[in-house]
N, C-alpha and C positions, 0 to 999 in steps of 0.2 A: 503494499499500500504506500501511496506517495504521501508521506506525513509531512505536511508543512514545508512547502518550498519557500514561502515568503513570511515576512513578519505579519501579524495579525492587524486588521483594521475593519471597521464597519464601512460599507460604501456611504456615499453621501446622501443617498436616499435610502429608505428603510423599507424592506420588502413587507408586503401586507399580510402574508400568511402562506399556505401552501400554493404551489403554482396552479393547482386545479381550482382552488378558492380565488386566486388572483385572476385567472383567466375568466372565470364565471363573472367576477366584478367588472373586469374590463369590457366584456360582451354587454353587460347591462348598461354600463356608462355610454359605450359607443352607440348603443341603440338609442339612448335618450338624447344624445348630442345630435344624431342624425335627424331626429324628428322635432328638435327644439329650434324654432324659427326666429325667436325674438332676440334681438342683439342687446342683451342686458347682462347684468352681473352674473346672473345665473349661468349664461352662456359661457362667459369668462371662466367661471369656476370648473364647468364641465370641461372646457378645452384644457385647462391645467392639470385637472386630475387625469384625462385621458393621456396627455403628454407624459406625465409622471409614470403611469402604468405600462405605457408601451416602451419605455426606455430601454429595458433589458434586451428586447428582441427586435425592436423597429426604431432605433434612435433618430432616423431620418424623419419619421412621423412626429417624434418629440420635437424636433426643430420647426416643423411646420405648424404643429398646434400651438407652440410656444410663440411663434411669431404672430400668428392670428390673435392669440390672447393679448400680446403686447399692443397690437393695433387697436383692438377693441376697447382695452382698458383705458388707452390714451383718449379715445373718443368718448368714453363714459366718465373720464376723470376718476377712475377707480383704482385707487392707491395699492390696495391689497393685491388685486388682480396683477397689477403691473409688476408688483414686487415679486410675486410667484412666477410670472413670465420670465423675468430676469433670472431668478434662480434656476428655472428649467434650462435656459439658454446656456446658464453656466455649467450645468450639469452635462449638457450635450457637448460643450467644448473642453471639458475638463481633461479628457484623455489626449485630443490631438493638439490642443493649444491651452495650456494651463494659464498663461498670462492673460488671455482673452476671457477665460473662464472666471479668473479673479476679478476682472472689470465688472462682469455681470453680477457676481456675488456681492461686491461692494455696492453696486447700484441698489441691489434688492436690501441689502443692510440699512442703507441710507434711508430708504422709503420705510422700512419697518421701524427705525427709530423716529421718523416723523409722525408715523401714525401711532407710536407708542405701543406697538404689538411685541410684547416680551417673548411670546412663543415663536414669532418669526424671527426675532433678533437671534435668538439662541439657535434656531436651525441654520441660518445664514452664517452666523459665527463658526458653527461646526464646520460647515462647507468650506469656509475661508480658511480655517486651520488646517483642513486636509489638503487643500491646494497648496499652502505654504509648506506643509510637509513634503509634497511632491516636488517642490521648487527647492528643497533642502534649505529652507529658512526656518532654522529651529526655534529661535526666538519668537517669530510671528506665529508659527505653529502652536507653540505652547500658550502663547498670549491669547489667541482666539479660541482655541480649545478650552482652555481654563474658564474664559468668560462664558461659554456656552453651557459648561457644567455648572457654574455659579447660578446663572440665570435659571436654569431649569430646577436647581435645588431651591432657589428662592421662592419660585412658583409652586413648589411641591408637586412638579410634574414628574413623578417618579420613574416611569417608563422611559421618557425622553431623556431624564437625567442619566439613566443607565446606559442608553445608547451612546449619548456623547461621552459618557465616562469610560466606555469600552474603547473608543476611539483614542481617548487620552492615555489609557493604559497601555495601548500599543505604542503611543509615541514615547512614553516613559521606558518602556521595554527596549525599544530601539536605541535609546540614548543611555542605557545602562543603569536606569533607575528601577531595578528588578523589585526591590521590595515594595516600592510605591506601586508599582504595576500590579504586583500579586494582590496587594491590599484592594486595589480598585477593582480587579477582576473578581474578587469574592464578593464585593458590593454588588457588582452587576449580576453575578450569578444568582444571589439572594433575591434581587428584585425580579428578574426574569422568571425565575422558579415561582415567586408569588404570584405573578400575573399569568402564568402558565403560557408564556409566549414562546412557543416552540421554535420558530425561525430564529429569534434572537438568542435563545438557549443554545441552540446548534452553533451559532457564531461564537457564543461565549465558551462553550467546550472547545471548539476549534482553537480559540484563542489561548485557552489554557494548554492545549497541546502544543502550540507554538512555543508558548513560554517555557515549558518544560523541555522541549526539544533543543531550544537554544542554550539550555543549561546541561544538556547531556543526559538529562533524566529520561532516558528512552522509554522505560516501562510505563512511567506516568503520562509521557506524551501519547504512547500507544493507546493507553486506556482512555484518555480524554478524546482523542481522534476518533476511536471506535464509537464513544457515545455520541459524537457529533454525527458521525455517519450513520447511526440507528435513526436519529432524528430526521436527517436529510432524506432517508428512505421513506420514512412515515409521510414526510412532506412531499415526496416525489420530485425533489430538487435534483434533477439530473446533472446540471452544470456542477454543483457542490459535491455530488456523489463522485463524478469523474475527477474532480480536482483532489479529493481526498485519495 
């Protein structure tokens, strides 16, 4: 089994559940969007949700929907819709052009701060931190990820807090803060277990596997990797099954 080729992190977007459930949700949203003819904020939200759901398999559709959302948000002066469309454009560009992705994420953050949406601020700060990690800017990565974690904790949004904390744990592990990373992983595991969030539990187990693999604790690394694999099989998440 291919145990942990790379250091752990949670993607900038969070999966909604099993692939089967996600596909069912996507089909429902796309059906509603296709029949929704009014150019209002509801349509913007549908465009943004569709764009996020299709990203893993159809990133070009994400780009198209996000651009339509941005245009309609401008016409409606719908700030939150515009913020989300910017975030989605950042999501699209993060792999091929991290600097452009960062520009979109920063635009999204500025809007979130203007409309005083703490939940969106935390979401965008997490994404900004992940881009800075990819750009090897350690200081900025830590700064933004810590802000995301702090805001979600302040809001008592425990599930989002655990998701952002999982990314921070990965960053701490990369930079040799192993004790800190382990403490953060334990917190994440407790919260994901409490919420019975199987997709995030699988990611957390995978992260523990990475952690122990890096420390040459092969037996523990294998144990956590098998726990992750078992959950991915339940979720029918074939890409993750192949990766493990």
